[in-house]
C-alpha positions in Angstrom: 24.3 -0.4 -22.0 22.4 2.2 -21.4 18.8 2.8 -19.1 16.0 2.7 -20.7 14.0 3.5 -16.9 13.6 7.6 -16.0 14.8 9.5 -13.1 11.9 9.7 -10.6 11.7 12.8 -8.7 12.8 12.3 -4.7 9.4 14.1 -3.5 7.0 10.8 -5.2 10.2 8.0 -4.5 8.1 6.6 -2.2 5.2 5.9 -4.1 7.0 3.3 -5.7 7.4 1.0 -2.8 4.0 2.3 -1.1 0.8 0.5 -2.6 0.3 -1.6 0.1 -3.6 -1.5 1.4 -4.4 1.7 2.3 -5.8 1.3 6.1 -8.9 3.6 8.4 -6.8 5.1 11.1 -9.7 5.4 13.9 -9.7 6.7 17.1 -11.9 7.6 20.2 -11.4 8.9 23.1 -13.1 11.3 26.1 -16.2 10.8 24.2 -14.4 12.3 21.0 -14.1 9.9 17.5 -12.2 10.0 14.7 -11.2 8.3 11.4 -8.3 9.2 8.3 -7.0 7.4 5.9 -3.1 6.3 6.2 -1.5 5.1 3.3 1.7 4.1 5.4 1.3 1.7 7.7 2.9 -2.2 8.0 4.0 -5.5 10.2 6.8 -5.3 12.3 7.0 -8.4 14.0 4.1 -11.3 13.9 4.5 -12.3 18.0 3.2 -10.8 19.3 1.9 -8.7 16.2 3.2 -5.7 16.4 2.5 -2.9 13.1 3.9 0.8 12.5 1.8 3.5 10.5 2.6 7.5 10.3 0.1 9.7 12.1 1.1 13.0 11.4 1.6 14.4 14.5 -0.8 17.8 14.6 -3.5 15.5 13.1 -6.4 15.1 15.3 -6.2 11.1 15.1 -3.0 11.4 16.8 -4.3 13.2 19.6 -7.0 11.0 20.0 -4.6 7.6 20.6 -2.2 9.9 22.7 -4.9 9.8 24.9 -6.7 6.4 24.3 -3.0 4.9 23.8 -5.3 3.6 21.0 -6.3 3.2 17.8 -7.9 0.5 15.0 -6.8 0.0 11.9 -10.1 -0.7 9.3 -9.0 -1.9 5.3 -11.8 -0.7 3.6 -12.4 -2.3 -0.1 -13.3 -0.7 -3.3 -16.6 -0.2 -2.4 -15.1 2.2 0.0 -12.4 3.8 -2.3 -15.0 7.6 -2.6 -15.8 7.3 1.5 -11.6 6.6 2.1 -10.5 9.6 0.1 -13.0 11.9 1.8 -11.9 11.0 5.2 -8.7 11.4 4.5 -8.7 14.3 3.1 -10.9 16.7 5.8 -10.0 17.1 9.7 -12.2 15.1 11.7 -11.2 18.6 14.5 -14.6 20.0 14.2 -16.5 17.3 12.8 -17.6 14.0 13.5 -16.8 12.3 10.7 -18.8 9.2 11.3 -22.0 11.0 11.7 -21.1 13.7 8.1 -20.6 10.4 6.1 -23.1 7.8 7.9 -20.2 5.8 9.5 -21.3 2.6 10.7 -18.7 1.4 13.3 -19.0 -1.6 16.6 -16.6 -1.2 19.4 -13.1 -2.8 19.2 -13.7 -6.2 21.8 -10.7 -5.3 23.6 -10.0 -1.7 23.8 -13.3 -0.8 22.7 -12.0 1.4 19.8 -14.1 1.7 16.9 -14.0 -0.4 13.9 -15.5 -1.1 10.4 -16.6 -4.3 9.1 -19.4 -3.1 7.1 -17.6 -2.6 2.8 -14.2 -3.3 4.6 -12.1 -6.2 4.5 -10.4 -6.5 8.1 -9.4 -5.0 11.0 -6.5 -4.6 13.9 -7.5 -3.3 17.3 -4.3 -2.0 18.7 -2.6 -0.8 21.7 -0.2 2.1 21.5 3.7 1.1 22.2 4.8 4.4 23.2 8.5 5.6 21.0 8.1 9.0 22.1 11.4 10.0 19.5 10.0 7.9 16.8 6.7 9.8 17.4 7.9 13.4 17.4 11.1 13.0 14.6 9.0 10.7 12.3 5.4 10.5 12.7 5.8 6.7 13.0 3.1 5.0 15.6 3.4 1.3 16.6 0.9 -0.8 18.2 0.6 -4.3 19.1 -2.6 -6.1 17.9 -5.0 -7.3 20.8 -8.0 -7.7 18.3 -8.4 -8.8 14.7 -11.3 -9.4 12.3 -12.0 -10.6 9.0 -14.3 -10.8 6.4 -14.3 -14.7 5.8 -15.3 -13.9 2.3 -12.2 -13.2 1.2 -8.9 -13.5 4.2 -9.9 -17.0 5.1 -7.4 -20.0 7.0 -4.9 -17.3 7.2 -4.7 -16.1 3.2 -6.0 -13.4 0.6 -8.2 -15.1 -1.9 -8.5 -12.2 -4.6 -11.2 -13.7 -6.8 -13.7 -11.4 -9.0 -16.8 -12.3 -6.4 -15.4 -10.3 -3.9 -13.7 -7.2 -5.6 -15.9 -4.5 -3.4 -13.9 -6.5 -0.9 -10.8 -6.7 -2.4 -8.3 -3.7 -0.4 -7.3 -0.2 -2.4 -3.3 1.0 -2.6 -3.3 4.8 -2.9 -1.2 5.7 -5.3 -0.8 9.3 -4.5 -2.9 12.5 -6.0 -6.7 10.4 -5.1 -5.6 7.9 -7.3 -6.4 4.2 -6.1 -5.8 0.8 -7.1 -7.0 -2.4 -6.4 -5.6 -6.2 -5.1 -6.3 -8.4 -8.2 -6.7 -12.0 -7.9 -3.9 -14.2 -6.2 -1.4 -15.5 -8.3 0.2 -19.0 -6.8 3.9 -19.1 -7.1 5.5 -22.8 -8.6 8.0 -24.0 -7.1 11.8 -23.8 -9.1 
């Protein structure tokens, strides 16, 4: 039987599996701070909680992460889709994007990194786990989560609740080329 599938360019192959939540990566060191968008992040261990995020070695964020030994991940909701695209499309090396875009942040409770709550579903403050080879070869940074918080209107009792009344907080997922989709309603599985 012939396949009805069409070939996908290898340049776009990662888009087939990477539509997890887009995150805002914040960093700070020596009185400087930055915020960028990243579409590639994932959990890698439960206990202790550890995550991985791709941060290109040439970015200002990566410079600040290396200097401070930490970063924060903030999960923007649909209300922040334009801001997410904007901070992901510009460098913060010469401009404080927090000031330029009027972004309100507060210091995280453990590392003091900037965390966003307004318009975000959650945040995670992470201590960098140095992995020089992986960082250099693959731009992948690992972090141990040292603090985390979520808006209880969308995440409570350890579970996401995607409902019509919290659409502005639903996570956004980058599909490429400035296109995003938001998480929709929750679908509970039935026992088979």
